[in-house]
C-alpha positions as CSV (number, residue, x, y, z in Angstrom):
1,M,23.5,3.4,-8.5
2,T,21.1,4.1,-5.7
3,K,22.6,7.6,-5.2
4,L,22.4,8.3,-8.9
5,I,18.6,7.6,-9.1
6,F,18.0,10.4,-6.6
7,S,20.5,12.9,-8.1
8,R,19.8,15.5,-10.8
9,G,23.3,15.6,-12.2
10,S,24.7,14.2,-15.4
11,G,25.9,11.0,-13.6
12,W,22.8,9.1,-14.7
13,K,23.7,9.4,-18.3
14,S,26.9,7.5,-17.7
15,V,25.0,4.4,-16.4
16,S,24.9,1.8,-19.1
17,R,21.7,0.0,-20.3
18,G,23.2,-3.3,-19.1
19,D,23.7,-2.0,-15.6
20,K,20.1,-0.6,-15.6
21,K,18.8,-4.0,-16.8
22,K,20.8,-5.9,-14.1
23,N,19.6,-3.7,-11.3
24,H,16.0,-3.4,-12.4
25,F,14.6,-6.0,-10.0
26,M,16.4,-4.6,-6.9
27,I,15.5,-1.0,-7.8
28,S,11.8,-1.9,-8.3
29,R,11.8,-3.8,-5.1
30,M,13.3,-1.0,-3.1
31,M,10.9,1.6,-4.6
32,S,8.0,-0.6,-3.8
33,I,8.7,0.0,-0.1
34,N,7.3,3.5,-0.4
35,Y,5.6,3.4,-3.8
36,P,3.8,0.1,-4.0
37,L,1.1,1.1,-6.5
38,Q,3.6,2.7,-8.9
39,A,5.9,-0.3,-8.6
40,H,3.0,-2.7,-9.3
41,A,1.9,-0.7,-12.3
42,L,5.4,-0.6,-13.8
43,N,5.8,-4.3,-13.1
44,H,2.4,-5.3,-14.4
45,I,2.5,-3.7,-17.8
46,K,5.7,-5.5,-18.7
47,I,7.6,-2.5,-20.1
48,D,11.3,-2.6,-20.9
49,P,13.4,-2.9,-17.6
50,V,15.7,-0.1,-18.8
51,E,12.7,2.3,-19.3
52,T,11.3,1.3,-15.9
53,V,14.6,2.3,-14.2
54,D,14.7,5.5,-16.2
55,S,11.2,6.4,-15.2
56,W,12.1,5.7,-11.5
57,H,15.0,8.1,-11.9
58,R,12.9,10.8,-13.5
59,L,10.3,10.6,-10.7
60,M,12.7,10.2,-7.8
61,S,15.1,13.0,-8.9
62,R,12.2,15.4,-9.0
63,I,10.9,14.5,-5.5
64,Y,14.2,13.9,-3.6
65,S,17.5,15.7,-3.5
66,Q,19.3,12.9,-1.7
67,V,18.7,9.2,-0.8
68,P,15.7,9.0,1.5
69,F,15.8,7.2,4.8
70,W,13.3,4.5,3.7
71,M,15.8,3.2,1.1
72,Y,17.9,1.8,3.9
73,T,16.3,-1.3,5.3
74,K,17.5,-3.6,8.1
75,G,19.3,-6.7,7.0
76,Q,18.7,-10.2,8.3
77,K,21.9,-10.2,10.4
78,K,20.9,-7.0,12.2
79,Q,17.4,-8.2,12.9
80,K,18.8,-11.5,14.2
81,E,21.2,-9.8,16.6
82,K,18.4,-7.6,17.9
83,K,16.2,-10.6,18.5
84,E,19.0,-12.4,20.3
85,K,19.6,-9.4,22.6
86,K,15.9,-9.2,23.4
87,L,15.7,-12.9,24.2
88,S,18.9,-13.2,26.1
89,V,19.1,-16.9,25.0
90,K,21.7,-18.0,22.5
91,E,20.8,-19.7,19.3
92,S,23.0,-22.6,20.2
93,T,21.0,-23.2,23.4
94,I,17.7,-23.2,21.4
95,K,19.1,-25.8,19.0
96,A,20.4,-27.9,21.8
97,Y,17.1,-27.7,23.6
98,A,15.2,-28.8,20.5
99,K,17.6,-31.7,19.9
100,K,17.4,-32.8,23.6
101,Y,13.6,-32.9,23.7
102,D,13.2,-34.0,20.1
103,L,11.4,-30.8,18.9
104,D,11.7,-29.0,15.7
105,L,13.2,-25.5,15.8
106,R,10.1,-23.8,14.6
107,S,8.1,-25.1,17.5
108,V,10.6,-23.8,20.0
109,R,10.8,-20.4,18.2
110,D,7.0,-20.2,18.2
111,A,6.9,-21.0,21.9
112,I,9.4,-18.2,22.5
113,E,7.3,-15.8,20.3
114,F,4.0,-16.6,22.0
115,F,5.1,-17.3,25.5
116,P,8.4,-15.3,25.8
117,E,8.7,-15.1,29.6
118,E,8.1,-18.8,30.3
119,S,10.1,-20.0,27.4
120,V,13.1,-17.9,28.1
121,K,13.1,-19.0,31.8
122,E,12.9,-22.6,30.8
123,L,15.7,-22.1,28.2
124,Q,17.9,-20.3,30.7
125,K,17.4,-23.2,33.2
126,F,18.3,-25.6,30.4
127,E,21.4,-23.6,29.5
128,K,22.6,-23.7,33.2
129,M,21.9,-27.5,33.2
130,I,24.1,-28.2,30.1
131,S,27.0,-25.8,31.0
């Protein structure tokens, strides 16, 4: 459906009203990444979800000939993997550290965020100690 929003062909006519209504929230959410004012206006005036999706199609098919890069966002899993690589400390070590010293996970993660070098060194020492 995402590809159809940006295409000018007759494929959009084959999308049912029900499909447009089901995907209204996600389409509006994705469009608000690059067009927040328009998304807010279309959400604020409480128009029919099908008409909202149709208006996004009319606007986007005029501007773009293919799906733009900003439509593809990073997922939670990818961001988590990137964070773990950066930290070089396993999530299981963080949980074990928090449990051992009776801390909540948020405090440990905050310490890693604000004091990355010291926290990572301490967690690496802890990891060696438990393994």
